[in-house]
C-alpha positions in Angstrom: 0.0 0.0 0.0 1.4 3.4 -1.1 0.8 6.3 1.3 0.3 9.6 -0.6 2.5 12.6 0.2 0.9 14.9 2.8 -0.3 18.1 1.1 -2.1 21.0 2.7 -3.8 23.3 0.2 -6.6 25.3 1.7 -7.5 26.9 -1.6 -8.3 23.5 -3.2 -12.0 23.0 -3.7 -11.7 19.3 -3.0 -10.1 20.1 0.4 -12.8 22.6 1.1 -15.5 20.0 0.4 -14.1 17.8 3.1 -11.0 19.0 5.0 -11.3 16.5 7.8 -9.3 13.5 6.4 -6.4 16.0 5.8 -6.8 17.3 9.3 -6.6 13.8 10.7 -3.4 13.1 8.7 -1.9 16.4 9.9 -2.6 15.6 13.6 -1.2 12.1 13.2 1.8 12.6 10.9 2.8 16.2 11.2 0.9 18.2 13.9 3.1 21.2 13.0 3.5 21.1 9.3 5.2 23.4 6.9 3.2 23.9 3.7 5.7 25.2 1.2 3.3 26.4 -1.5 2.0 29.2 0.8 5.0 29.2 3.2 2.8 28.6 6.2 3.2 26.6 9.4 0.0 24.6 9.9 -0.9 23.7 13.5 -3.6 21.0 13.9 -3.7 19.4 17.4 -6.0 20.8 20.1 -3.3 21.4 22.7 -1.1 23.3 20.3 -3.9 25.3 18.8 -5.1 26.3 22.3 -1.6 27.3 23.4 -1.0 29.4 20.2 -4.3 31.2 20.6 -3.4 32.1 24.2 0.1 33.4 23.4 -0.5 36.5 21.4 2.9 38.0 22.2 4.6 35.3 20.0 1.7 34.5 17.8 0.6 38.0 16.8 -2.6 39.3 15.2 -0.9 42.4 13.9 -0.8 41.2 10.2 -4.5 40.1 10.5 -6.0 36.6 10.6 -6.5 35.9 6.9 -4.6 33.4 4.8 -4.9 35.7 1.8 -1.8 37.5 0.8 -3.5 40.8 0.0 -5.1 40.9 3.5 -1.9 40.0 5.3 -0.3 43.3 6.2 0.3 45.6 9.1 -2.8 47.7 8.2 -5.1 44.7 8.6 -6.8 46.4 11.6 -8.2 49.1 9.3 -10.4 46.4 7.9 -10.8 43.8 10.7 -10.8 46.1 13.7 -9.2 44.6 16.9 -8.8 41.2 15.2 -5.7 42.8 13.6 -4.2 44.2 16.8 -2.4 43.0 19.9 -1.7 44.1 23.4 -2.7 47.6 24.5 -4.0 48.6 21.1 -6.3 45.6 20.9 -7.5 46.1 24.5 -8.3 49.8 23.9 -10.6 49.2 20.9 -12.1 46.0 22.3 -13.0 47.9 25.6 -14.5 50.8 23.7 -16.5 48.5 21.4 -17.6 46.4 24.4 -19.0 49.6 26.1 -21.5 49.7 23.2 -21.8 46.1 22.2 -22.8 45.0 25.7 -24.3 41.6 26.8 -27.4 43.5 27.7 -27.7 44.9 24.2 -27.4 41.3 22.8 -30.0 40.0 25.3 -32.4 42.8 24.4 -32.3 41.6 20.8 -34.2 38.4 21.7 -37.7 39.7 20.8 -36.4 40.9 17.4 -34.7 37.6 16.7 -37.9 35.8 17.7 -40.0 37.9 15.4 -37.6 37.5 12.5 -37.5 33.7 13.1 -41.3 33.4 13.1 -41.6 35.5 9.9 -38.9 33.8 7.9 -39.9 30.4 9.1 -43.5 30.8 8.1 -42.4 31.9 4.7 -39.9 29.0 4.4 -42.5 26.4 5.5 -45.0 27.9 3.0 -42.4 27.5 0.2 -41.7 23.9 1.2 -45.4 23.1 1.2 -46.0 24.7 -2.2 -42.9 23.6 -4.0 -42.0 20.4 -2.2 -38.9 22.0 -0.7 -37.3 25.3 0.4 -33.7 26.5 0.3 -32.8 26.8 4.0 -30.0 29.2 3.2 -31.6 31.5 0.6 -35.0 31.5 2.3 -33.9 31.6 6.0 -30.3 31.2 7.2 -28.8 33.7 4.8 -31.4 36.3 5.7 -31.9 36.3 9.5 -28.3 36.9 10.8 -27.9 39.8 8.4 -31.2 41.3 9.5 -30.3 40.9 13.2 -26.9 42.6 12.7 -28.5 45.2 10.4 -31.2 46.0 12.9 -28.6 46.4 15.6 -26.4 48.7 13.5 -29.3 50.6 12.1 -29.0 49.5 8.4 -32.4 50.2 6.7 -34.3 47.2 5.5 -34.1 48.4 1.9 -30.3 48.2 1.9 -29.9 44.7 3.5 -30.0 42.6 0.4 -27.2 44.6 -1.1 -25.1 44.5 2.1 -25.6 40.8 2.2 -24.6 40.4 -1.4 -21.4 42.3 -0.8 -20.6 40.4 2.4 -20.9 37.1 0.4 -18.5 38.4 -2.2 -15.9 39.3 0.5 -15.6 35.6 1.7 -16.0 33.8 -1.6 -12.9 32.3 -3.1 -12.5 31.4 -6.8 -11.0 28.0 -7.8 -7.3 28.4 -8.6 -7.1 31.9 -7.2 -4.9 32.0 -4.1 -6.0 35.4 -2.8 -9.1 37.6 -2.5 -10.7 37.8 -5.9 -11.2 41.2 -7.6 -14.9 41.1 -6.9 -14.2 40.5 -3.2 -11.9 43.5 -3.0 -14.4 45.8 -4.8 -17.1 44.6 -2.4 -15.0 45.5 0.6 -14.5 49.0 -0.7 -18.2 49.3 -1.3 -19.0 48.2 2.2 -16.6 50.6 3.7 -18.0 53.4 1.7 -21.5 52.5 2.9 -20.5 52.3 6.6 -18.6 55.6 6.2 -21.8 57.4 5.1 -23.8 55.7 7.9 -21.3 56.8 10.6 -21.3 60.4 9.2 -25.1 60.4 9.3 -25.2 59.2 12.9 -22.8 61.9 13.9 -25.2 64.4 12.5 -28.3 62.7 13.9 -27.7 60.1 16.7 -30.2 57.3 17.1 -30.6 54.3 19.5 -28.7 51.8 17.4 -25.2 50.3 17.8 -23.6 52.7 15.4 -24.6 55.6 17.5 -23.6 53.8 20.7 -20.1 53.2 19.2 -19.8 56.9 18.4 -20.8 57.8 21.9 -18.6 55.1 23.6 -16.0 56.8 25.8 -13.4 55.6 28.3 -11.3 58.1 30.2 -11.9 60.7 27.5 -10.9 58.2 24.7 -13.3 57.6 21.8 -13.4 55.5 18.7 -12.5 57.2 15.4 -14.7 57.0 12.4 -12.3 54.5 10.8 -12.3 52.3 13.9 -16.1 52.3 14.0 -16.3 51.4 10.2 -13.8 48.6 10.7 -15.8 47.1 13.5 -19.0 47.3 11.5 -17.3 45.6 8.6 -16.0 42.9 10.9 -19.5 42.3 12.3 -21.2 42.0 8.9 -18.6 39.7 7.5 -17.6 37.6 10.5 -20.9 37.8 12.4 -23.3 37.4 9.6 -21.4 34.7 7.6 -20.5 32.4 10.5 -24.0 32.4 11.9 -25.6 31.6 8.5 -23.2 28.7 8.2 -23.9 27.5 11.7 -27.6 27.3 11.0 -27.0 25.5 7.7 -24.6 23.0 9.3 -27.0 22.3 12.1 -29.7 21.1 9.8 -27.4 19.2 7.5 -25.7 17.1 10.2 -28.8 16.5 12.3 -30.7 15.3 9.2 -27.9 12.8 8.5 -28.6 11.2 12.0 -32.3 10.3 11.9 -32.5 8.9 15.5 -31.0 12.1 16.9 -33.2 14.2 14.7 -36.3 12.5 16.1 -35.0 13.1 19.7 -34.5 16.8 19.1 -37.8 17.3 17.4 -39.5 15.6 20.3 -37.6 17.6 23.0 -36.7 21.3 22.4 -34.5 21.1 25.5 -31.9 19.4 23.3 -31.5 22.5 21.1 -28.4 23.9 23.0 -26.6 20.5 22.8 -27.5 20.4 19.1 -25.9 23.8 18.6 -22.7 23.0 20.6 -22.2 19.7 18.9 -22.6 21.4 15.5 -20.0 24.0 16.5 -17.6 21.2 17.5 -18.3 18.8 14.6 -18.2 21.2 11.7 -17.4 24.7 12.9 -18.1 27.7 10.6 -14.7 29.3 11.2 -12.1 26.7 10.2 -8.7 28.4 10.5 -7.0 31.6 11.6 -3.6 33.0 10.7 -1.0 34.4 13.1 2.3 36.3 12.6 5.2 34.6 14.5 7.2 37.3 16.1 10.2 35.2 17.2 11.6 31.7 16.8 9.4 29.4 18.9 9.0 25.6 19.5 5.5 24.2 19.0 4.9 20.5 19.5 8.7 19.8 19.3 9.0 21.7 16.0 10.9 25.0 15.6 8.7 27.6 13.9 10.9 30.5 12.7 10.2 34.2 13.6 8.8 36.2 10.8 6.7 33.3 9.4 3.0 32.8 9.1 1.3 30.2 11.3 -2.2 28.8 10.6 -4.2 27.4 13.5 -6.9 24.9 12.4 -9.9 25.3 14.7 -11.8 22.7 12.7 -9.1 20.2 13.3 -8.7 21.0 17.0 -12.4 20.3 17.5 -11.9 16.8 16.0 -8.8 15.9 18.0 -9.0 12.3 19.3 -6.8 13.3 22.2 -9.7 15.5 23.5 -12.9 14.2 22.0 -14.4 10.7 22.2 -15.1 9.3 18.7 -14.7 12.8 17.2 -15.9 12.0 13.7 -19.3 10.9 15.1 -22.0 13.6 15.4 -23.5 13.2 18.8 -25.9 15.6 20.4 -25.5 13.7 23.7 -21.8 14.3 23.9 -20.5 15.0 27.4 -20.5 18.6 28.4 -17.0 18.5 29.7 -15.9 17.7 26.1 -18.1 20.4 24.6 -16.6 23.0 27.0 -13.3 22.5 25.2 -14.3 23.4 21.7 -12.3 26.2 20.1 -14.9 27.4 17.5 -14.9 30.9 19.0 -11.2 30.9 19.8 -9.9 31.4 23.3 -8.0 34.1 25.3 -7.8 37.8 24.5 -9.2 37.3 21.1 -12.2 35.1 22.1 -15.0 36.0 19.7 -16.9 39.0 20.9 -20.0 37.8 19.0 -20.2 34.3 20.5 -23.2 35.2 22.7 -25.0 36.7 19.7 -24.4 33.7 17.5 -25.6 31.3 20.2 -28.6 33.5 20.9 -29.7 33.6 17.3 -29.1 29.8 16.8 -31.1 29.0 20.0 -34.1 31.2 19.2 -34.2 29.9 15.5 -33.8 26.2 16.2 -36.2 26.3 19.2 -38.8 27.9 16.9 -38.0 25.3 14.2 -38.7 22.5 16.8 -42.0 24.1 17.8 -43.2 24.4 14.2 -41.7 21.3 12.4 -42.6 17.7 12.9 -39.9 16.5 10.5 -37.5 17.6 7.8 -35.4 16.1 5.1 -32.2 17.6 3.8 -31.5 16.9 0.1 -27.8 16.5 0.7 -27.1 15.4 -2.9 -28.1 18.8 -4.2 -26.5 20.9 -1.4 -24.0 23.5 -2.7 -21.1 24.4 -0.5 -19.5 27.8 -0.1 -16.0 27.9 -1.3 -13.8 29.8 1.2 -10.5 29.2 2.9 -11.8 30.3 6.3 -15.6 29.8 6.4 -17.3 26.4 6.1 -20.9 25.9 5.2 -23.5 26.0 2.4 -24.5 28.5 -0.3 -27.7 26.4 -0.9 -29.4 23.7 1.2 -32.6 22.2 -0.2 -34.9 21.0 2.6 -38.4 19.5 2.7 -40.3 20.4 5.9 -43.3 18.7 7.5 -45.2 21.1 9.7 -46.7 20.0 12.9 -50.4 19.5 12.6 -50.1 19.6 8.8 
């Protein structure tokens, strides 16, 4: 038996369709692996990923977190806010943003999320009833997270389809193109222009939305600049919107592939939180993050040189056999002590600020689904995946729903 040479190519569509066999080989054969094509050091085991994420002095965010060459530069924070900063600079912006983006503001969104879930689900179920199926992404999961974030920011309903279209272009990667495609770059410029106008408008006429709260946020006389506010809004719409859309798609896809567990969830809404956490572990929306290595450092017995680019594989860490029992199995009854170790939202200083919002949206949506739906079938053979180096999920997911009492 010939064992193929280990190759890591995150831009390869075949890899994006199913990265997990490659992750397994990396963990077993080369947990710290140098991929020469992109000159990156790929870190795949849970222990090492955890340690790297906690050590932001050596594994810095100052060049950004993207694999793409054009996004890898010292000005990354101008686009990705505090995700592209370290130390005191990162703490300053994160604290100011947190003064506006509070846990209370997130909790207070619950009635809006509930109303949106009810409205879009009614429409989705009607489409399924009429046409025999609905597209869970186009009809629901691609709409609700953007609406929630847009409501919070103060983006008018009339503009949301266009903002969503631009955000999709920012994360899409074209086959054979090892960077942000031209359309993605243009979409980024358009989004920044849009948010610039929105910030200027709020400065003239403050409202009750998050954008106005970011303008008003103040700590010891320090305030966010317009550019810093625009970068955070951009981060929210790209990272917050896309990852939650993918979480909702992945949740239905994987539960449908396990009919016994699906029946249990549909019979008991109390299982929804476990359904969400196991989805986050089994097939997380955010698969990988880049880090700039500031000095020579040993990881897992391998010397990673200073000045290089490291890539931590969140998706691989969440499937590490050293931490998770039978990790390739999707199990909504997985022990909570294991689920507490997932790295889907990172860890340490850069733990995802939007984790509470993502979990809130998923819980409200999936609890409403369980209330309304007696059964559903995902047509996996016609599902269309998003092609992205960092985000994993579906562009289209045909589903047939059976309503309760129907």
